[in-house]
C-alpha positions as CSV (number, residue, x, y, z in Angstrom):
1,M,0.0,0.2,-0.1
2,N,1.6,3.3,-1.3
3,A,1.2,6.6,1.1
4,K,-1.7,7.8,-0.8
5,H,-3.6,4.7,-0.2
6,R,-2.4,4.8,3.4
7,L,-3.9,8.4,3.3
8,F,-7.0,7.5,2.0
9,R,-7.8,4.6,4.7
10,S,-6.7,7.0,7.6
11,I,-9.6,9.6,6.4
12,G,-12.0,6.7,6.1
13,R,-11.5,5.7,9.7
14,Y,-13.3,9.1,10.4
15,L,-15.9,8.5,8.1
16,P,-19.3,6.8,8.3
17,S,-19.2,3.2,6.9
18,S,-21.9,3.8,4.2
19,L,-19.9,6.9,3.4
20,S,-16.7,5.1,2.8
21,I,-18.0,2.2,1.1
22,L,-19.5,4.8,-1.6
23,L,-16.4,6.4,-1.7
24,A,-14.7,3.2,-2.7
25,A,-16.9,2.2,-5.6
26,Q,-16.5,5.4,-7.3
27,S,-12.6,4.4,-8.7
28,R,-10.2,2.0,-7.8
29,H,-7.9,4.8,-6.6
30,F,-10.6,5.5,-3.7
31,R,-10.9,1.8,-2.8
32,H,-8.8,2.2,0.5
33,F,-11.3,4.6,2.2
34,A,-13.2,1.4,2.8
35,Q,-12.3,-0.1,6.2
36,P,-11.1,-3.5,6.3
37,G,-13.3,-6.1,7.9
38,T,-16.7,-5.0,6.1
39,T,-18.8,-7.2,4.6
40,F,-21.9,-7.3,2.1
41,V,-23.2,-7.9,-1.4
42,F,-22.6,-5.6,-3.7
43,G,-25.0,-5.6,-7.0
44,R,-23.6,-3.6,-9.6
45,Y,-20.3,-5.8,-10.1
46,L,-20.1,-5.6,-14.1
47,G,-23.2,-3.5,-14.2
48,K,-25.4,-6.1,-12.8
49,L,-24.0,-9.2,-11.3
50,S,-23.8,-9.8,-7.4
51,V,-20.6,-10.3,-5.6
52,L,-19.6,-10.9,-1.9
53,I,-17.2,-8.1,-0.8
54,D,-15.1,-8.5,2.1
55,T,-13.2,-4.8,2.5
56,V,-10.2,-7.2,4.1
57,Y,-9.0,-8.7,0.7
58,P,-7.5,-6.2,-2.0
59,I,-9.1,-8.0,-5.4
60,E,-12.6,-7.4,-3.4
61,L,-12.1,-3.7,-2.7
62,E,-11.3,-3.6,-6.6
63,M,-14.7,-5.2,-7.4
64,L,-16.2,-2.8,-5.2
65,T,-15.8,-0.3,-8.4
66,G,-17.6,-2.5,-10.6
67,R,-14.4,-3.8,-12.4
68,Y,-11.3,-6.1,-12.0
69,D,-7.8,-5.4,-13.5
70,R,-9.2,-3.1,-16.1
71,D,-6.5,-4.1,-18.5
72,S,-7.6,-7.6,-18.3
73,S,-11.1,-7.2,-18.2
74,S,-10.8,-5.0,-21.5
75,L,-8.9,-7.8,-23.3
76,I,-11.0,-10.7,-22.3
77,E,-13.8,-8.4,-23.5
78,R,-12.7,-7.6,-27.1
79,L,-11.1,-11.1,-27.6
80,L,-13.8,-14.1,-26.5
81,Q,-16.3,-15.1,-28.2
82,K,-19.5,-16.0,-27.4
83,D,-19.0,-19.6,-27.8
84,W,-15.6,-20.0,-27.0
85,I,-14.5,-22.9,-24.1
86,N,-12.2,-21.0,-21.3
87,I,-10.1,-22.1,-18.5
88,D,-9.6,-19.7,-15.7
89,V,-6.5,-21.0,-13.7
90,G,-6.1,-19.1,-10.5
91,A,-9.5,-18.2,-10.4
92,N,-9.6,-16.4,-6.7
93,V,-13.1,-15.6,-5.6
94,G,-14.5,-15.2,-9.5
95,A,-13.3,-11.8,-10.6
96,L,-12.3,-12.5,-14.1
97,T,-14.2,-15.8,-14.2
98,L,-17.7,-14.2,-14.1
99,L,-16.8,-12.0,-17.2
100,M,-15.8,-14.8,-18.9
101,A,-18.8,-16.5,-18.5
102,T,-20.7,-13.1,-19.0
103,M,-18.6,-12.7,-22.5
104,A,-19.2,-16.5,-23.6
105,P,-23.0,-17.4,-22.7
106,E,-23.0,-19.9,-25.2
107,G,-19.8,-21.6,-24.3
108,R,-18.0,-22.6,-20.7
109,V,-15.7,-21.6,-17.8
110,I,-13.8,-24.0,-15.8
111,A,-12.6,-22.1,-12.9
112,I,-9.8,-23.5,-11.6
113,E,-9.0,-22.5,-7.4
114,P,-7.1,-24.3,-5.0
115,G,-7.6,-22.0,-2.0
116,P,-10.0,-23.6,0.5
117,S,-11.6,-20.1,1.5
118,T,-10.8,-18.2,-1.8
119,C,-12.7,-21.3,-3.9
120,A,-15.5,-20.9,-1.1
121,R,-16.3,-17.2,-1.9
122,L,-16.0,-18.2,-5.5
123,R,-18.7,-20.9,-5.4
124,Q,-21.1,-18.2,-3.5
125,N,-20.3,-15.5,-6.2
126,L,-21.5,-18.3,-8.7
127,A,-24.4,-18.7,-6.8
128,L,-25.6,-15.4,-6.5
129,N,-26.0,-15.1,-10.3
130,G,-27.8,-18.1,-11.1
131,A,-27.6,-17.5,-14.9
132,I,-23.8,-17.2,-15.5
133,A,-23.4,-20.2,-12.5
134,S,-24.4,-23.1,-14.9
135,L,-21.7,-22.0,-17.3
136,V,-18.7,-22.6,-14.7
137,D,-17.8,-25.6,-13.7
138,V,-15.3,-25.5,-10.4
139,F,-12.3,-27.1,-9.6
140,Q,-11.1,-27.0,-6.2
141,V,-7.4,-28.1,-7.3
142,G,-4.2,-26.6,-7.8
143,V,-2.5,-27.1,-11.2
144,S,1.3,-28.1,-12.5
145,N,2.8,-30.3,-14.4
146,V,2.2,-33.6,-12.7
147,P,-0.2,-34.8,-10.2
148,G,0.3,-34.5,-6.6
149,V,-0.1,-32.3,-3.7
150,L,1.2,-29.1,-2.6
151,F,0.3,-26.9,0.0
152,W,-1.4,-23.6,-0.2
153,G,0.0,-20.5,1.6
154,E,-1.5,-17.0,1.8
155,D,0.4,-13.9,1.6
156,E,-0.4,-12.3,4.9
157,N,0.7,-8.9,2.8
158,N,-1.8,-8.9,0.4
159,K,-5.2,-11.0,1.7
160,G,-6.4,-13.3,-0.7
161,N,-3.3,-13.8,-2.8
162,A,-1.4,-17.2,-2.6
163,G,0.8,-19.6,-3.9
164,L,1.7,-23.1,-4.0
165,L,5.2,-22.7,-3.8
166,G,5.9,-22.7,0.3
167,K,6.7,-26.1,2.3
168,E,4.2,-25.5,4.4
169,G,0.4,-24.3,4.7
170,T,-3.0,-26.4,3.7
171,A,-2.1,-29.6,1.8
172,V,-4.0,-29.3,-1.5
173,E,-4.6,-31.8,-4.7
174,V,-2.9,-30.5,-7.4
175,T,-3.6,-32.1,-11.0
176,T,-2.6,-31.0,-14.6
177,I,-4.8,-28.8,-17.5
178,D,-4.5,-31.7,-19.7
179,E,-6.2,-34.4,-17.0
180,I,-9.4,-31.5,-16.5
181,V,-9.8,-31.4,-20.1
182,Q,-10.0,-35.2,-20.5
183,R,-12.2,-35.6,-17.4
184,L,-14.5,-32.8,-18.5
185,E,-14.5,-34.5,-22.3
186,L,-13.8,-31.4,-23.8
187,K,-13.8,-31.1,-27.6
188,R,-12.1,-27.4,-27.9
189,V,-10.2,-25.3,-25.6
190,D,-9.8,-21.8,-27.2
191,F,-8.9,-19.2,-23.9
192,V,-6.4,-20.4,-20.7
193,K,-6.0,-17.3,-18.3
194,I,-2.9,-18.0,-15.8
195,D,-2.8,-16.6,-12.6
196,V,-0.7,-18.6,-10.7
197,E,2.1,-16.6,-8.6
198,G,5.1,-18.1,-10.5
199,M,3.9,-21.5,-11.4
200,E,3.1,-20.6,-15.0
201,Y,6.0,-23.0,-16.2
202,E,4.4,-25.9,-14.4
203,V,0.7,-24.9,-15.7
204,I,1.6,-24.5,-19.3
205,A,3.8,-27.9,-19.0
206,G,0.9,-29.9,-18.0
207,S,-1.3,-28.9,-21.0
208,L,1.1,-29.8,-23.8
209,R,-1.9,-32.3,-25.2
210,S,-4.5,-29.7,-24.9
211,I,-2.0,-27.2,-26.7
212,E,-1.2,-29.6,-29.7
213,K,-5.1,-31.1,-30.0
214,F,-6.7,-27.5,-29.4
215,R,-4.1,-24.9,-30.0
216,P,-6.0,-22.6,-27.1
217,I,-4.5,-18.7,-26.5
218,F,-2.8,-18.3,-23.5
219,Y,-2.8,-14.9,-21.1
220,Y,-0.6,-14.9,-18.0
221,E,1.2,-13.0,-15.9
222,T,4.9,-12.1,-15.8
223,L,6.3,-10.3,-13.0
224,E,10.3,-10.1,-12.4
225,A,9.5,-11.1,-8.8
226,F,8.8,-14.7,-9.6
227,R,11.6,-15.3,-11.7
228,S,14.0,-13.6,-8.5
229,L,11.9,-16.1,-6.1
230,R,12.1,-19.3,-8.7
231,G,15.6,-18.8,-8.8
232,F,15.8,-19.8,-12.7
233,D,14.5,-18.2,-15.8
234,L,10.9,-18.7,-15.2
235,Y,9.9,-16.9,-18.5
236,G,12.4,-17.6,-20.7
237,K,11.3,-21.4,-20.4
238,V,7.6,-20.6,-21.0
239,Y,8.3,-18.3,-24.1
240,A,10.6,-21.4,-25.4
241,L,8.0,-23.9,-24.7
242,L,5.6,-22.0,-26.6
243,N,8.1,-21.1,-29.0
244,D,8.4,-24.4,-29.9
245,A,4.5,-25.1,-30.2
246,G,4.2,-22.6,-32.6
247,Y,3.0,-19.6,-31.0
248,R,3.9,-15.8,-31.2
249,H,4.4,-13.7,-27.7
250,F,2.5,-10.0,-27.6
251,A,3.1,-7.8,-24.7
252,V,0.1,-6.3,-23.1
253,M,0.7,-2.6,-22.7
254,S,-2.7,-2.1,-22.3
255,G,-6.1,-3.5,-22.7
256,T,-6.6,-2.7,-25.9
257,T,-3.0,-2.6,-27.4
258,L,-0.5,-5.2,-27.8
259,E,3.5,-5.2,-28.7
260,A,4.6,-8.4,-30.3
261,I,7.7,-9.4,-28.6
262,D,10.5,-12.1,-29.5
263,G,11.8,-13.1,-25.9
264,L,10.9,-12.4,-22.2
265,D,14.2,-11.5,-20.8
266,H,13.1,-8.2,-20.4
267,L,9.6,-7.7,-19.7
268,K,7.6,-5.1,-21.4
269,S,4.5,-5.6,-19.3
270,S,2.6,-7.6,-16.5
271,N,1.0,-9.6,-18.7
272,V,1.8,-11.2,-22.0
273,L,-0.8,-12.8,-24.8
274,A,0.5,-16.0,-26.4
275,V,-1.3,-16.8,-29.7
276,P,-1.0,-19.9,-31.9
277,V,0.8,-18.3,-35.1
278,E,-2.3,-19.7,-37.3
279,K,-4.6,-17.1,-35.0
280,T,-2.8,-14.0,-34.9
281,S,-4.8,-12.5,-38.1
282,G,-7.8,-12.4,-35.7
283,L,-6.5,-10.5,-33.2
284,G,-7.2,-6.8,-35.0
285,R,-10.6,-7.5,-33.3
286,L,-8.9,-6.6,-29.9
287,T,-8.9,-2.5,-30.0
288,A,-11.0,0.1,-32.0
289,V,-7.5,1.9,-32.2
290,A,-4.5,0.0,-33.1
291,V,-2.8,-3.3,-32.6
292,S,1.1,-3.3,-32.6
293,L,2.0,-6.5,-34.5
294,R,5.3,-5.2,-35.4
295,E,8.4,-7.8,-35.7
296,K,11.4,-7.3,-33.5
């Protein structure tokens, strides 16, 4: 939390709860007016959906503004087609799962979230939106390159964020995307969003059969902190794996602007879109302004 957010949090302590929440809902920049520990159902997420809000969780604070992660949301809104089959790996409480289901009313969303508490809130959010709930399959599992058991641990400094790289925590079942696709007998996979706190390589390595058969588009997080945490060239391995499979990579400069890149040695953005080369011609629909597809 930066100095401005700490100031908003301090001011919010002296405001009536209803006013602090009203201010928080106006903009993601004002979300810290809301004090931690306030819980309620918010009925205007994405304009019309109902979601649980607990102001102790930064993700839910941002959902209170009506949207979550504007760049990711803008990309999903422009990219997804109404009949696509989408996989949300690291669905958390469903901020982007709900958006995917809204954008693909004739398709399907497979929401994967290993955390017991976050997955419970994901299911509650879906239950609040019956029509969308019917489009979503929820798996309370972790995803890696091999099945097994890993430990889910929440980040105490960023409540709601969690990973599976620790040596202790809550033991959770781990599987692969390929196994889930096979279990559901999916006939296609169009889009895979990955937010897994540094395990991007393992998730993609566990989807090689699906890549070969269905050629999905991948949207995954790239943060330098995770490359340092893992102690190896995490994103270099991800790039090489997908490059060998015939994918082109695009730095997501904003939800409506992409820039073609030929490696991930120096991260240009915090999210990357990896697209099968045969599907890149369809990227023009992403933006009403311009999509930079320049080769480097």
